[in-house]
N, C-alpha and C positions, 0 to 999 in steps of 0.2 A: 478500649478499642475505638478510636476516633472515627466519626463518619466523615467521608470525602465524597466531593462532587467534582467530575472532571469532563470537560469535552473530550470526546474519544473517536476514534475510527476502529472498527473491528477488523482484525487482521485474519484470525482463524478460529475455529471452534472444534473442540474434540469431545466425543461421547464419554461421559463418565457415569457409571452404574446404570440404572434403569432409566432415569429421567433427568439427570444433571449433565451440564457442559462445563468443560474447562475453556476459558475464552482468553486468548491473546488480544490484546487491544492497546493501541498506541493513543496516550493522553496527551493534550497540548502542554500541560505542566509538569508532568511526572516521567514522560517517556512511556516506554513499553512496559506493560503490566501483565500478569496473568492471574485469572481469578477463577472461583467456582460459581457458576449460576444455578442454583438450586431449582429443580423442578422446571428448567428452562424448555425440555422438550415436551412438556404437557400442553395439550391443545389450548387451555385458559392460563398460560404463564403471564406473569407480570412484565416479562421482556417482550413479549408480542413478537413482531418481525424485526425488532431492533438488533438482533445479533447476526442478521445476515452478513455475508461478507462486505467489508468496507462501508458498511452503514456509518453514517455520521450521527452520533448520539451524545446525550449528556448522561454520563454514567454516574450512578451512586452505588458506593461501595464502603466496606469496613477494612481497614487495614491495620494489621498487628505488627509490631516490631518482631525481627527475626523470622518472620514467616515469609515463604516464598509466594504463596497464593493468597490473594486478598479475597474477601467474600462479597461477591456481588449481590446488591439487593433489588435494583431495578434501574431502567433506562428509559429516556425520553428520545424517541426519534426525532432528529434534526433533518436529516436528509436520506432518504433510501436509494439505493442503486438498482432496485428491482428491475426497472426498465432497461437497465444496461445488461443485467443478468439474463434478462429474457432473450437478448441477442446473443448468439453463440459466439461470434468473433469478439463483440465487445466484452463478453464474459471472460474469455480467454485473456485478454488484456488486463482485466481486473485481477484473474488469478495471478498473473506475472507481477502487478504491483504489489499485491499483498504478500505473495511468496518473497519477494526481493526485500521488503520492508522487514517481514518476519525474521529472515536470515541475517540481515545487515545490522539491525538494531539491538544493542546491549539491553539487558533489562535495567530498570530503575534509573535511566540516565536521561534527564530533560533535553529534549531536542525540538524545540518549537520551529526551528526551519524545516526539519523533515516533515513535521505535521502539516505546515502550510505548503509544503511543495505537493504533498499528497492531495490535499483539498484543491489546489489549483489545477492539477492534472485532472483530477476528478470533475471538476466544473468545466474543463475543456472538453472531455469526454461527453459530459452531459448535453453540450450543444450540438456535438456533431460526432455521434458514436462511431460511424464507419469512416468518415471522412478524416477524422483526428486520431484514429487509433495508433497509426505508426508515428505520427509526431508525438503523441502522449508517451509511447514506449521509449523512443529515443530521449526525449527531454527527461522523462522521469530518470531513465538509466544514467544520463550523464550526471544529474544533480544528486542521485541517491550515492553514485560513487564518490562524487566530489565531497558531499557532506560528511561521508564517512572517513574521509581523509586518506583514500586508497586510489586518487586519480593520477595515473602516470601520464608521461608524454603520450600524445595520442599518434599512433602509428596507423594511420587512415589516410584514404585518398584526399588530395586537395580540397575537392567539393565537400567531402564529410567534414574536413577540418574547418572549412568556411561555417558550415551549418553549425558545429559544435560552438565555435567561438561566438558567434550571435546568440546561441542558446544559453550560453554563459553570462551574457550581458543583458538579455531581455526576459520579461515574463513571458509564460508560453502563449498567451493571447495577443501578444504584440510582434510576434515573429514574421518575417517576410513571407508574403503570399506565395506558395509554390505548390504544384501537384504533388503530394505525398502519396507513395505506394509502398509496398513491401520492399522495393528495390532502393529507395531513397535512404541514403546513409546507412544501408545494411551493414556495411563493414563497421561503422562506429558502433551500431547496436551490438553486434556480435563481439567486438573488442570489448565492451563495457561488461557484457554478460561474462566474458572470460575472467575479468578483474573480479567481478563478484563470486564467481566460483572459486576462483584461487583464493581469494580471502576467507570465505567461508569453508572450504575444502570440502564441498559437496555440489552435486550437480543440481541445478534447478529443474524441477519437474515439470514446469510450465513453459519451459523454452521450446521443447520438441514440438508442442502443441501450437505455441505462437509462430514457429518457423513453418509450420504445415499449413498455416492460413493461406 
């Protein structure tokens, strides 16, 4: 059972038994994996706060052939999103990023571009949680759909189409300065959500919360 080490982003955790967790995480080199973190829910767990949603970690684990779940040994925290989770609106955006990633990404398929997309969007939110939340939601949605190979012709307003074209050409930190609000490119964001939901054949639970902000 070979030991592995991967840079990873935590997508979701599920309780297992009394003290364990099942963890879904996106690695830079192996794509999305799921594993069991033994005793992770105990106060003195070796995982500490590293399994919080969208924490950026270095994960240590054991992987057996023909086994769906890996065995998680420990993790080193690289960057926490705790300060964003403490803000309700930013926390909802994090929920959305994590849920879309969890639903769109197939297991065990390397996708470094998606990993870099998430880290770039998280860095943007880190600088300006409130001011950047709608930019982050739109930019991430557009690129997540494109990287998943399900981006159709955009049926949105001319203004939103121009925003999308710029987003497809520039990193999120180099976009033109504009006053973003919930209404900015809202038709683009909702169009992309429909693509994700149609592709995954399920409703995104975070979207009603996002749209209620």
